[in-house]
N, C-alpha and C positions, 0 to 999 in steps of 0.2 A: 591391439595394445599399442602404446606409444611410447616412446624414449624422451628424455629432456637432460638439459646438461648437469654434470656434477658440479656442485660447489668447491671443490677442491680438486688439484690435480694430483699427479704421482700414485703410488700404490693405494689401492682402494680397502676398505675396510672388510669388503666381501673376500677380497683376495688372500688377505690376512686370515680370514675364518677358514678359507678352503685348505689354507698352509698349514692347518692345525693351531692356531694361535687360541681358539677358542676352547672352553672346556664343557664338561658335562654333556657327552653325545649319548644319546639314547634312541631307541626304535619302539615303538608301539604297533602292536600287532592284535590287543585284545581292548576289551572294554576295562580291564585292570588298569593300575597304574604301574609306571614305569619310572624308579627313582634314580637317577645320575648320582654320582659322589659330588655333593654340594652343586648339583646341576638341576636341569630343569625336571619337573615332577609331571607326567603326563596321566592325566585323569580321564574317567569314562566320559562318554557323551551327555551332553546337556540336551534335552529334547526340547528347549524353551527357543531355539535358534530361530525359527519362524520361516516365512517364504523368501525372504532376501532381504538385501538391505534397505534401510528407510527410503523414502521417497525424498528428493530433492527438496529442500524448503521445510518449514514447520508444519505441524500436522493439520493447523487449521488451515493452511492453503487447499487442503483436498476435501475439507467438510464441506456437505451441503449447506445451503442459505438456511440461516435460521429465521425467524420471526419475531420482529420486536412486537409489542404490545401496541404500538399505533398500527401495525399492518395486519393485526388481528380482526376478524371481522365478529361483531355480535348479532344478536337475533336480528332477522330480516337481510341481512347483507351476505352476500356469496361471492361477488367477483374479486379476483386476486388485484392486488395494487399494480399499477403501472411500472413504478419505480424510476419512471424517466422525467427528469424535471421540465415542465411545460407541456407534457404529453397531456392528449384528451382521447377518449374512447368510450366504448358501448361493450359493456359485457353481462350475461345475467341478468338482464332487466335493469341494470344500473348505467348510469352516466357517471364518468371518472375524471376527474383533473388531478394531475400530480403536479405539485408546487416544489419551488426550489428550497432548499433547508438553510436554515441561518440568513435568512435572505431581507430580514424583517428591519429595514432601517428607515422606513418613510420617505418623506420629500427631501429633494436636495433645496435645502433653504439658504444656502450661501451663493449667490449670484456668480462670484468670482471661481467657485468652483465647480465647473460643468463637466468635468471629466475625471476618470479615475486617475492617481498618481502616473507620472511616467515610470518608466523602467529604471532610472536612478532614484526613486525613492527609496530612503532606508527606514521608512515608517512600517507598520505593521499592515496588513491585507486590508487596506482601508476600503469600506463600501463608498458608493455614491451619495445614499442616504444620510442625513444628518441627525434624524431624530433618535434621542437615547431614552432608556427606560427609567421609571422611577427608581431611586436610589435604595429602595428596600429589597435587596438582592434576593432574600429568602423567600418573597412573595413573588417576584416577576423574574427572576434569574436572568436578565437581559434576552428574554427568549419568549415572555408569555404570550406574544401575539403573533407566533409564528405559525402561519398557515402550512400545513403539510398536505393535506388534501380535502378535495370537496367531492361529495357523492350526491346524485339526485337518483331517485326510484318512486314509483307510484304504488299507493296502497288503498285501493279501490279507486274513490274519486279524490283521494287525498294525495298531496306531495308530500315526500319525506325528503328532507336534506340533512346529510351528515358533514361536520366540519371535523376534520382530525388535526389538531395541534401539535408542535414538535415537542411542546413543554406545557404541562399542566400540574402545578404543585398540587398534591392529594390534598393537604389541608387548607389550602387557599385557593378554591376552584372560582373563587369571584374576581380573580385577576384580570382575566380577558373578557372581551365582548367582540360580538361578530354581526355583521349585517350582510343579507342577501337582497340585492336589487334586482327586480323583475320586470322586463317589459315585454307584455304580451302581445304587442302589435296593434293594440287598440288607438284610436286617436285620442290625442289629449296626453294625458299623463304630467307627472311633475319632475322636478330635478332634485329639490332640497330633499336630502335623505332623512332630515330629521335626527335626534338623538343626539344632536351637538355635532355632526358630521359636516352638514351644509351641502352644498354643490359640489359635485365631482364631474362637472360637463353635462352638455344637454343631451340628456340619456331618456326622458320620457317614460318615467316609470310609472308602473300602475300598482306595484307594490313594493314595500320594503319590509323584509321579515328580519328582525332582531333577535339574536339569542345571547343569554347571558346566565349566570347564577347570582343571586343576591347575598350570598352567604349563608342562607337558609336552605334556599331550594332552586332548582333552574325555573328560568323566566323566558319567556318569548311574546314578542309584541309584532302585530302588523299594520303597518302604515299604508293607506289607500284603499281599503276595505275594512268590511265589519268581521273578518275571519278571527276566530278563537283558535289561536295555535298552542301547540302543548311541547314542552320542551322535556330532554333528558341530558344528564351530563355524566359522562363514563372517565372519572379520574384515573381508572387503570390503562384505559387506552386511549385517553386524553381526547375525546370525542365529543362533542355537542351535536345532538340530534333535535330535530324541531319537524312534528307533522302539521300541514297546514291544509285545511278543506279548500283547494283551490280549484279542482274539477278541470284541469288542463285538457281532458280529452285526447285528441291526437295533434293538437297545435305543436308548434314549435316557437318557444319562446327564449328570447335572450336574457341571460343571467348575469350579473356582476357579483362581486363577492370582496369584502374589505373587513379587516382586523384591527382592532385596538385595545386599549386600557379601559377597563370598567371603572366609571365615576363615581360608584357606590350607588347610583340612582337610576340605573337602567339606560346611561348614557354613555358617549367616548368621552374620556377625558381629555379635555383640551391641552394643547402642546405649549409650554412655558419656555421662556428663555433658559431657565435653568430649571434642572429637574429638581423635585423633591421627593419625599417618601411615597406619594400617591399620583404625582403629575410627571408625565415625559418631559423633556426638555429638549432644547435644539432651535427652537424658533427664533427667527431673525427679527422679522418683522410683525409676527402674529398672524401671519396668513395661512400658516400650515395647515392641512387638514389633520384631523387629530388620528390620523391612518397609519398602521406601520407595514402592511403587507396587504397587496392586491393581488386577486387571483385570476387566472386565466390569461396569462402573459406569454408573449413571444419577448425573448430578451436577445439583444444582439451579443455575438460573440465577438470578443476584442478587446480584452485587458479589463473588464470589469470583473473585480475578484469575486464578489458574491452574487454578479448576475443580477444585479438590481437597477442597473442604468435606466432602462425603460420606466421602471415602477417610479424611481426618484424623480424623473423628468416630469412625468405624468403628473404625480401628485402636487409638485411644484406649481404645476399649470392649471391645477385643479381640473384635471380633464382624463378621465380614466376611460374614455367612450371607446379607445381601441381595446380594450380588454374584456371584451363581452364573448360569453360562449352561449351559442344556439343549441338548446337542449330539446331533440325532438322527441316529444312523448309518445308518438307513433311508433319509433323505434323501440323505445322503452317497453311498451305493451307488447311488440312483437318480438322482443327478445333477441334484438339486432346483436351482433358480436363484431366489434371492430376495435383491434388493438394495434394496429399498424404502427401508430406512432411509438409504439412500446416495443416494438419487434426488431430485434438486433440484426435479424437478417436483411430488413428494409432500411436501416439507418446509415447515412454516410456523414463525414464530417465530425463536427466536436458535438459530445452528448455528454450532458450531464446528468448522472445516475446516483440512486439512493441504493443503501442496503441496510440491513439489521445488525448491529452489532452484538456480541454476545456481553460485552461489558457495560456497565454503568459505572463511571469513574468517581469515586468520593473526592471532592475537591477540597480545598482549605475552608471554605464557607460550609458550615453545617446545614445542608438543606433538608426538606422533609425527606419523605419515604423513599422515592425514586431520585436518584441523582442525574437529573436533567436540566437541561439548559447550558448557560455559557458562565464558567469560573474564570474571573478576571483577577489575577494576583497583584495587579499593578504592571506586570510585564508581559505576561502570556496571557491570551484568550483562550482556554481550553474548553473543547465541545464536548460536555460530560456525558450526554445521552446515548441513547441505543440506536438512534437513526443517524448516520453519517453518510456523507458525500463520496464521490469519487467521480473523475471524468474519463472518456475514452474518446482518441481520434481514431475514426473509423476512415480507412482509403476506400477510393470507388473501386478497387478492384477486391475488395473484401468479398469471399465467398465460402460460407461455412462449410462446402463439402470439399474444398481446398485450402486448408488453413496456411497462411502465411506466417511471417515474424510477427514478433512482439517485443517493443521496447518500452522499458519500465523506466518512468520519468519522474522521480520525485522533485518536490518543490523546495525552493531556496527559504532562509531564514526570513520572517516576517511576512511570508505570503501564504497563498492558498493553492487549492487544487485547480484553481483555474488561473495560475500565475502565467502559463505558458500560451493562454491566448493571446498575449501580449507580442508573441513571438510568432507569427503567422507562417514565417519562411521555416522556422524550426520544424513547425507540425508538417511543413509541405516537404522539406527536404528530409527528415528523418522518417516520414510516416508515409505520405503520398509517393513519394519517389522511389521508396523501397518497399511497395505494398505492405505496409507493415502498421500494425496496431499500435497506438500509443496508449499507455495507461498511466493515470496520473491520481495521485491521493492527496486526502487533507491532512492525515496524520495527527488528528484530533486537535490542531491548532498550528499556530506560524513558527512554533520554536520547540517542538518535540525533539529535534535532532535524530529522528528516525530511530530511537532505540525506546525500549518499554513499550507504553501505550502507542507511541508513534509506530514503532515497527509492526506491532500486533494489529493496528488499524491498517496499516499497509498490506499485510498479507491477508487480514480478513477481507479487505476490499479486491484484492486479487482473488482470493478464492469464489467471491461473488461474480466477479469477470468472467472466471474460468467456467463457471457452470452456465453462463449465457454466451460466451463468444468462442468461435473455435479459433486455435492458433497452433502452431507448430513448436511443440515444447522444447525440440532441438534447436530452434532458432530465436532464443531470447537474449536480448542484451540490456544493458543499464546504463544509464548516463542522466546527471543533472548539473544544475547550476548551483553554486555557492554552497548551502546547505545540503542541497542536492548532490554536489558534488562530493562531499562528505559521506552521503548515503551510499555513492558509488564506492567508495574505499570500502565502506563498512560492509555491506551488504553482499558485495562480490567476494569479501575476504570470510566470511562466515558461511555463506553459501555457495562456495564456489562452483558445485554442479549444477547450478541453476542458469547459469549465464554461460553466453560465448565470448563476449567482448564487454571492454566498459568505456565509455566517452566521458570524462571528467571534466568540468569546466568551473574554474576558480573555487575549488572546494578546499577547505582545510584538513590536515589529517586528524586534528581534534577540535571538539566544539568550543576549547579554549584556545584562542591562537598561540598562546605561550608553550601549548604543549605538542607544538609541530616543530621548531626550528631544531632542537636537538634530540637523541635517543634518550638523554639522561633526565629528563623533566618529564613528569607526568601529572598533568592538571585534572585528568577524567579517566576511570578506569574505562572511558569508550574510546581511548586513544587507538586509533586504526595502526599506527606505526607498528603496534605490537602483534599484529597478524598479517603482517605483509607475505610472511611464508605461504600463506595460502593461495596466492595467486600464480602459482606454476602454471595453470592451465587457462588465465583469462588475460590476455593481452590488454593494456590501458592505452589509450590517447588522452594525454592531458594537457588542457590549456590554462595558460595563467598569463596575466598582465605584468609587465615590470614595475607597473608603478599602483600595483593594487593597494588601496588604504585600508581595506577589511581584512585582506587575508595577505599577509606579508609575505613575500617570495621566498625567504629561508624556510618556510614550512613546507610547501610544495617541493621544494629542491630537495630536502632531505628525505622526502618520501620517495621520489624518483632515485635518490641515491641508494635506499634500501633496496628498491626492485633491480637497479644494477647490480648490487652486491649480491643479490640471489642469483643473478644470471636470467631474470625474467623478461620476457617480452613486454615493452613499452615505448611510446615516444611522448617525449616532455617537450612542449612547444612553449616558449617565452615570447610574447609580442611586446616590443618596445613602444612606451607611450600608453599601453593600455592600462587603465585603471580597473576597479571591480565590475565595473557597468557595461564598458564599452561594447563587449561581445553581444550583450543583449540588445543593445541600441542598434548595433550594425544589422543584427539578425542573419547572418551569413555562416552556413555550416556544414558547406559542402564536402570538406575533407572528413568530417565527422560521419557524415551519410555515408562515403566511400569505405571508409574503416569498418564500420558495421555491417555493409552489405555483404549477403550471402554466407555469413559465418555460422557456424554451428557449434553447439555446446560440446565440449570433449566428453565422450564416452568411454568410462572402464579404463584409465589410463594405466601404462606400466608403472609409473611413477609418482605416488600421491605424497604430497607434503602438506600436514593440516596440523595447526595449532589451535587447541581448545583453550578458548578463554573463558570460563562459566561465568566471571565476575561481571561481564558483559550482557549476562543474560536477565531474563526476567520470569517472574511467576504471578499468574493471575488466577482468580476464581470468578467463572463467569456467574450470569445471572441465574443460570440452572444448576450450580454448584460443581460444574465440571471446571478440573485444574488444567490451566494452561502453563506452560513452564517451556523456557529454550535456554539451554546450556551450551550449544554448539559443540555437539560431540560426534558429530558425523559427516562423512564426504566420500563421495563415489564408493568405493567398496570397504571402507571404514567405519564402522559404526561404535557406539557405546563407550566411547573415549572416556576414561576415568582419570582424574586430573590428583597428583598429590598434595597440591596446594591450590584448591580451587578459588580462593581470594587473592591470588597473587595476579600480578600484572603479566607473569610469564606463563602461566598457564601450564600445558603441558603440549608436547611436541612430536608428533609422530611424521617420520620420513621411511616410506615404504617403497620397494620396489618389488614387482614381481618379473620373473624370467619365463613365466607360463607359455609367452609368445615371442620369447626372445626381448632383448632390449639393447637400444642403442641410444645414446646421450646425443642430442643435437649440439652441433658446435655453435656456441653463442658468439655474437659479433657485436661490438659495440659500435655506433655511429655518431656523427655530428654534421649539422651543415646548416642550410638556410632553407626557407621556404616561402612561397609568396602567396598562398591562400589561406584564408580569405583575404590577409594582409600579411606584408613581410613579417617574419619570425626567425627565431633560433630555434633548431631543432637538436635533439640529443636523445639517444636511446640504446635498447638492444634489441637485435634481430636474432633469429634461428636459423641456421642451416642445417640440411640433411645430416643425419650422423654418418660419421667415417668408420667408427668401430662399433660393430654390431655383434652382441653376444647370441648363439642360438639359444633355442628353447631348451628350457629344462624346467622342472617343477620344483622351483626354489623360490622362497619368498623371504626378503631381507627386510629387518626392521631396525631403525634406530630410533631409539626413543629418550626423552627427556622429561622428566617430570612426570611420566605417566605410570599408572599402577594397574590398568586394564584397558581392553580393547578387545572389539571382534573384527576379523577378517573373513569376508565373504569369499570362499576360496573359488568358486567357478567363474563370479564377478571379475575377480583379478586376474582370470585366464587361466588359472592352474587346474589340473585333473583332478577331480575329487577322488576318481577311483583307485588313484595311488597315493604312496606317501608323498608328504610335502617337505622338502628340505628346507628346516625353518632355522634362519641365522639372525640372532638377536644381540643388540648392542642397547643396555639400559643404565640408567643411573639409578633405578628405584625397582625393589621386586615388583614385577608385573604378572598378571594372569592373561594370557592370549587365549582367545576361542575361536579356532578355526571353523567357521559356520559353512554347514550346507543344508541342503533340504531334509536330511536325516538327523540335524542335530549339529552340536557345536562340540568339537573335541576341545577339553580345557588343558592348557598346558601352564602351569605356575613357574616361573622363571624367576632366580635370583637376579640380583643386580650385577652386573658385569657381561661379558661377551660370552655367547654360548651359542653351540647349533646342535640341533637337534632334528630327527626325522620324525614326522609325526603321520600316521594314517588317519585321514578325514573321516567321519563318521558315515558308513555306507560303504566305503570304499572295499575293495579287495585285499586280501593278505599277500602284498607284493614284496619282494626284498627292498625295492628301491626304484626309483625313477628310471626309465628307459631312453636313452638318449635318442632322440627322434631324427639327428642330422641337422645340417645347416638349414635355416629357414629359407623358403621361396623369396619371401618378402618380408620385412619388418616397416610398417609406416612410420612416418614420421610424425611429430605431435600438431603438426596443424601447418598454417603458412610462416613464413618467415616472421612477422609479425601480425 
């Protein structure tokens, strides 16, 4: 157990209570109730307490991965998907390739636009490709030609191909078209794919298998041979399947794969300069191939938000020869298994992954049965479907048998889960140099502000990551840039028992910058200034530019003043001359690395302060009918906090101190000065020193409550002896029900407004007259490092 600073000097309320200022003293020795005069009422045990306090974070963080329809195998297919973008492998007699998701932007048709936007760009997470979908959103959903997976297997002498798309509108299955180019290695061959595609390099193709739906039934055609192919379309799984009697025996053939928009007549719709209801747009000079997505790609890591750089450049040059995959039919027939490219234990560096979300999000546009695709409301592109991306940086030292640290890194406003590939030094310093995994998220789009669906996406992705990678859950830190800095404030405050420290860069306290400079103005219910109370055990390092044009300095200054008022550990650094983007451009994070290195999550602290603000929460219904909700009602050894005014900005505040292992408040010390790394700056903050006055252990719990009508205290986790009566001191402005929970159940105490003390025997405890003084403690640990 650990101590921390008191917020006010002089005679403490607990001293006054011990001096007899409180009312309603009672002592419980049986399961019957004891009623004090206008004081607490002690009731019998509630057997529903459970095995302990809830695990840190929302429930979805701990659930096993689910399966999206696109990842479900129909008849004839057995292998699990690879779920690593760009990975290829063999499994269960099948060849598999996993493409990126939401990377369907076609060729880079603007010669002057050769790279992704620089770090100073204020635009959305731009792709490199320029091709846009037809304007009929209900049919195409800005995603109809997005290749998700390619598979191949044999069936006797036939070859069976299956293409899975991210999006396929149930009542519009004729929107996409796909073609598979095959080089069998024979002499000759052709380069023109036909069907309106034209040439895509000197490929020497022997066959092109094209598959589509004509609005009535699935169709397939083969160029280069007289084979009669048959096709099926599964609109539940978004899969196009084609059987072709090609008889490869045990040969190895090179395959290519492209997708586009069906022109209504078995061909690829040409790209116009401007899109219309049935034709894609974006062509500058008419030379762009009618292709949105190319399979079997290796994509460079380095600032390309949707990992489409290589694809966009290859299509602009009409040469996809670098994107062939050799399918060995001998390996397929032998049942060879090779999933190394999808094995977390064998991955290093930057990895893009996919997971199955439990949610399909209804957008502002009324789509058909499944809410898949991209919804663009004019400001934000929201990824609505069940398949979602995230990324992981894996250091060279990663070993599953020896879990290391984890850093949670949410992206900025207008960016994507690949934002930080633009900052290789950040990944090196916060990841490689700390032997730390780094976890990055999409948040359902560029502007979700990490609440509601965006927050749920973060924890779903984290849950998927948690099931596949080993990390030390006591060594988790959080930090991000701009909107990711806001996420640092938000998530550290709402889930303080998840994180050890936070490194916040140019983040606003509120999603509206007007909600930051003063405590009196609230532009959003998601203003993090309301929950700074919760950061007692999470030191923050905060970096801000004096000339920030997007996050004016008064907002972060006000946030730091709140922390200083609480006496919480933090360091607020202001860099003269810096605007909003200069930190990213310089890409130097050494002090942040050092601040985060070697720290651990505070476990079962003696002093817990937590403000529950339910209005910041969310409620969702998953695709399977499961209800998900988050009202932020638990932290450390407190849970089930009930708030008198759940719609208010104030919520309900619990300040709890356990004396079970003694208690000493660290001495707080404010400081100011200057620093030089990564560049000259002004420093100001609060440190902690070891406690001077340490109270010896006793079986006592003190609760100071505001706006709270109920809560559960987990007795053993609070360091109290459940076998003996607990001396409970409560100050509350609302009538409150306190549940003292043990493995045997929860003793229920009803307490009226006011100040009260009562001795309560926890469920399963012995009938003892009161606590026994164990004498002075041998050692009372401090709360952690000075900062």
